[in-house]
C-alpha positions in Angstrom: -1.9 -21.6 17.2 0.3 -18.8 18.0 -1.6 -15.8 16.5 -5.0 -15.6 14.9 -5.7 -12.3 12.9 -9.2 -11.0 12.3 -9.5 -8.3 9.8 -10.8 -7.0 6.5 -10.2 -9.5 3.7 -9.3 -7.1 0.9 -7.5 -7.6 -2.4 -4.7 -4.9 -2.8 -4.5 -3.3 -6.3 -1.2 -1.3 -6.4 -0.8 1.5 -9.0 1.8 4.2 -9.4 0.3 7.8 -9.9 1.6 11.4 -9.8 0.6 14.0 -7.3 -1.8 15.5 -9.8 -4.0 12.3 -9.7 -4.4 12.6 -6.0 -5.4 16.3 -6.2 -7.7 15.8 -9.1 -9.7 13.1 -7.3 -9.9 15.1 -4.0 -7.9 12.5 -2.1 -5.7 13.4 1.0 -2.2 11.9 0.6 -1.1 9.2 2.9 -4.6 8.5 4.3 -7.3 5.9 3.5 -10.6 6.9 2.0 -13.6 4.6 2.2 -15.8 4.4 -0.9 -19.5 3.3 -0.5 -20.4 3.6 -4.2 -19.0 0.7 -6.2 -19.4 2.6 -9.5 -17.5 5.7 -8.1 -14.7 3.4 -6.9 -14.4 1.5 -10.2 -14.2 4.8 -12.2 -11.0 5.6 -10.3 -9.4 2.4 -11.7 -10.1 3.5 -15.2 -6.9 4.2 -17.2 -4.6 3.2 -14.3 -1.8 0.7 -14.9 -1.9 -2.0 -12.3 1.5 -2.8 -10.9 0.6 -5.7 -8.6 -2.5 -7.5 -7.2 -2.1 -9.1 -3.7 -4.4 -10.5 -1.1 -4.1 -7.8 1.6 -5.8 -6.1 4.5 -3.7 -4.7 7.2 -3.9 -7.6 9.7 -3.7 -10.2 6.9 -0.3 -8.6 5.9 0.9 -8.8 9.5 -0.2 -12.5 9.7 1.6 -13.4 6.5 4.7 -11.7 7.9 4.5 -13.8 11.0 4.0 -17.0 8.9 7.2 -16.1 6.9 9.1 -15.8 10.2 8.0 -19.5 11.0 5.0 -19.0 13.2 1.8 -21.0 13.2 -0.9 -18.5 12.3 -4.4 -18.2 11.0 -6.8 -15.6 9.7 -10.5 -14.8 9.7 -11.9 -12.4 7.0 -15.1 -12.2 5.0 -14.8 -12.7 1.2 -17.5 -13.5 -1.4 -17.4 -16.6 -3.6 -16.1 -14.6 -6.6 -12.8 -14.4 -8.6 -11.2 -12.0 -6.1 -12.5 -14.2 -3.2 -10.9 -17.3 -4.7 -7.6 -15.4 -5.3 -7.7 -14.1 -1.7 -8.0 -17.6 -0.2 -5.4 -19.0 -2.5 -2.9 -16.2 -1.7 -3.2 -16.9 2.1 -2.9 -20.6 1.7 0.3 -20.2 -0.4 1.8 -18.3 2.6 0.9 -21.2 5.0 -1.8 -19.2 6.8 -4.7 -21.2 8.0 -7.9 -19.5 6.6 -10.8 -19.9 8.9 -13.6 -18.8 6.7 -15.9 -20.7 4.2 -16.7 -18.3 1.4 -20.2 -18.2 -0.2 -22.0 -16.0 -2.7 -22.6 -12.6 -1.1 -24.6 -9.7 -2.3 -21.5 -7.5 -2.3 -18.1 -8.5 -4.0 -14.9 -9.2 -2.2 -13.3 -6.0 -0.9 -10.8 -4.1 -2.8 -8.2 -1.5 -1.8 -6.6 0.7 -4.5 -3.2 1.7 -3.3 -1.9 4.8 -5.1 1.9 5.1 -4.8 3.2 8.7 -5.5 6.8 9.5 -6.5 7.7 10.3 -2.9 6.9 6.6 -2.0 3.8 7.7 0.1 0.8 5.6 -0.4 -2.9 6.9 -0.5 -5.5 4.2 -0.2 -9.0 4.0 -1.6 -11.1 1.2 -0.2 -14.3 -0.3 -1.2 -15.0 -2.8 1.6 -17.5 -4.9 -0.3 -18.5 -7.9 1.7 -15.5 -7.6 4.1 -17.2 -4.8 5.9 -20.2 -7.0 6.6 -18.5 -9.4 8.9 -20.7 -10.6 11.7 -20.4 -12.7 14.8 -21.4 -15.9 12.9 -18.4 -15.4 10.7 -16.0 -15.5 13.7 -14.8 -19.0 14.6 -14.8 -19.1 18.4 -12.9 -22.4 18.6 -10.1 -21.0 16.6 -10.0 -17.8 18.9 -9.9 -20.0 22.0 -7.1 -22.2 20.7 -4.9 -19.1 19.9 -2.3 -17.6 22.2 -3.2 -14.1 20.8 -5.8 -12.6 18.5 -4.7 -9.6 16.5 -7.4 -7.1 15.4 -7.4 -4.0 13.2 -9.1 -0.7 13.7 -10.3 -0.8 10.1 -12.6 -3.6 11.0 -14.3 -1.8 13.8 -17.7 -0.4 13.0 -21.1 0.0 14.4 -23.5 -2.8 14.1 -22.5 -6.4 13.0 -18.7 -5.8 12.8 -18.7 -4.5 16.3 -20.5 -7.6 17.5 -18.0 -9.7 15.7 -15.2 -7.7 17.3 -16.6 -8.0 20.8 -17.2 -11.7 20.4 -13.6 -12.2 19.4 -12.3 -10.2 22.4 -14.6 -12.1 24.8 -13.3 -15.5 23.7 -9.6 -14.5 23.5 -6.8 -15.3 25.9 -4.9 -12.1 24.9 -5.8 -9.3 22.5 -3.5 -7.1 20.4 -4.9 -4.4 18.0 -3.6 -1.8 15.6 -5.4 1.5 15.5 -4.9 1.3 11.7 -5.3 4.9 10.6 -5.9 8.5 11.8 -9.3 8.4 10.0 -10.3 5.4 12.1 -9.2 7.0 15.3 -11.1 10.2 14.7 -14.2 8.4 13.6 -14.3 6.0 16.6 -12.4 7.9 19.3 -14.5 7.1 22.4 -14.8 3.4 21.5 -11.1 3.1 20.6 -10.1 4.8 23.9 -12.2 2.3 25.8 -10.7 -0.6 24.0 -7.1 0.7 24.7 -7.8 1.3 28.3 -9.9 -1.8 29.2 -9.7 -4.5 26.6 -6.4 -4.7 24.8 -3.2 -6.3 26.1 -1.1 -4.7 23.2 -1.9 -1.6 21.3 -0.1 -0.7 18.0 -0.3 2.9 16.7 1.6 5.6 15.0 2.5 8.9 16.7 -0.3 10.9 15.1 -2.9 8.2 16.0 -2.0 8.2 19.6 -1.9 12.0 19.9 -5.3 12.2 18.3 -6.7 9.3 20.5 -5.9 11.0 23.8 -5.9 14.6 22.4 -2.4 15.1 23.6 -0.4 18.4 23.4 2.9 16.5 22.8 4.5 13.1 22.7 5.4 13.3 26.4 1.6 13.1 27.1 1.4 9.9 25.0 4.2 8.3 27.1 2.6 9.3 30.4 -0.8 8.1 29.3 0.7 4.7 28.2 2.6 4.3 31.5 -0.7 4.7 33.5 -2.3 1.8 31.5 0.1 -0.8 32.8 -0.2 -2.6 29.4 2.0 -2.8 26.3 1.7 0.2 24.0 3.9 0.3 20.8 4.2 3.5 18.9 6.0 4.0 15.5 7.3 7.5 15.0 8.6 7.6 11.4 12.1 9.0 11.2 12.3 9.0 15.0 12.0 5.2 15.2 9.7 3.4 17.5 9.0 3.1 21.3 7.3 0.5 23.5 5.9 1.5 26.9 5.4 -1.3 29.4 4.3 -0.1 32.8 6.9 2.5 33.9 9.5 1.3 31.4 10.0 2.9 28.0 12.0 1.1 25.3 13.2 2.8 22.1 14.5 1.6 18.7 16.0 3.7 16.0 15.2 3.4 12.2 17.6 1.7 9.8 19.7 4.1 7.8 20.6 4.4 4.1 17.5 2.4 2.9 16.4 2.7 -0.7 12.7 3.4 0.0 10.4 2.4 -2.8 7.0 2.1 -1.3 5.7 2.6 2.3 2.8 0.3 1.9 2.8 -2.3 4.7 5.4 -0.7 6.8 3.2 -0.6 9.9 1.8 -4.0 9.2 5.3 -5.7 8.9 6.4 -3.7 11.9 3.7 -5.4 14.0 4.5 -8.8 12.5 8.1 -8.5 13.6 7.2 -7.1 17.1 4.6 -9.9 17.6 7.0 -12.5 16.5 9.4 -11.3 19.2 6.7 -11.2 21.7 5.3 -14.8 21.3 8.8 -16.1 21.0 9.7 -14.4 24.4 12.3 -12.0 23.2 12.9 -8.8 25.3 10.7 -5.8 24.5 13.8 -4.0 23.1 14.4 -7.1 20.8 10.8 -7.1 19.7 11.1 -3.4 18.6 14.3 -4.2 16.7 12.6 -7.1 14.9 9.7 -4.9 14.0 12.0 -2.3 12.6 13.9 -4.9 10.6 10.7 -6.3 9.0 9.4 -2.7 8.2 12.8 -1.7 6.7 12.7 -4.8 4.4 9.2 -4.2 3.1 9.5 -0.5 2.2 12.4 -1.3 -0.1 10.0 -3.1 -2.5 6.6 -2.6 -4.0 3.7 -3.9 -2.0 3.0 -5.1 1.6 4.5 -8.5 1.4 8.2 -9.6 1.7 
C-alpha cells in the first residue's frame, strides 16, 4: 500500500450560517472547537438546515483525494456500530479506500463535525469526537502500517492517554511518517509534544503559516524557513494568498495560488493540498511539482461545498 492514513473518523455535517450565528454561539471564526457535552453539541444543530453529510476527518479527506488520484490507500479510524458508523465505512469503501477497522458497539457514538460555512466562505468547525477520540493501540493495525510506504497522521488525533499510545505505536512501526499539524488550537494545546514530533519523528510535516509561527514562536516567516532548513527534513507550509512553500534541507521551493477562482467553501483546502503533495511525493515527482499538484487539488475543492472532489 502506498499510504495509510490514521485519523479521527468523523461524519461531516455541513451547514450554511450567517456571522450572527457564530457570534451568538461564542465561536471563533475559522477555528475548530471541541465539544465534550453531547447535549450541548446537539443543541447547536437544532434549526440548522443541513446542506451535506460526508464521511470526513482531516486525514480521511486526504486519503480519499489520494485514492481519486489513483493511489492504493487505506485508513484507520474508530467508529461505533451505529448509523453514522455504517455510513462512514460505506463512504470510504465507495471511494476505494481500504478501511482497517472492525466497528463494534461503543459507549460513545460515531464522531461528528458540524461545519458552519459563513458567506465569506470561511468554515468554523464544532466537533464532538465521540468514539473517534477513544482510539487506542489495539485499534491500530500494525501489519497494515508495516506494509505501507508512508503513514499519514493528523494533529487532531493526538491527545494524552490512549490516543497518544496509538500514535506512538503507529510511528514506531512505520517506514516513513507524514503528519499535518491540523489546527492552531491543536498546536497551542500540544506545543512541546508537536515540536518534538516535528524535530525527531516526522519525515514530512504539513502546516499553515500561523501554525508554524506558533509552534516555534517565530517573530516572522523567515524564522520558519530557517528552522525548517535546520531540520533537514521536508516541511510543507501553506500561506493562503501567498501560495505554499516546501523546505527540504537548504532548498526552498515555492508555488503560487491559482488565480480567478470562484471560491465557495474553504473546507478541505488543506486536506486536499496534502493529498496532491503526497501523490506527487510517492510517485517521485519533483518537490516543485508536488507543491503544484497540492495547489491544483486545493483549488478544485474550494470551488464546491464540502471537502471531497
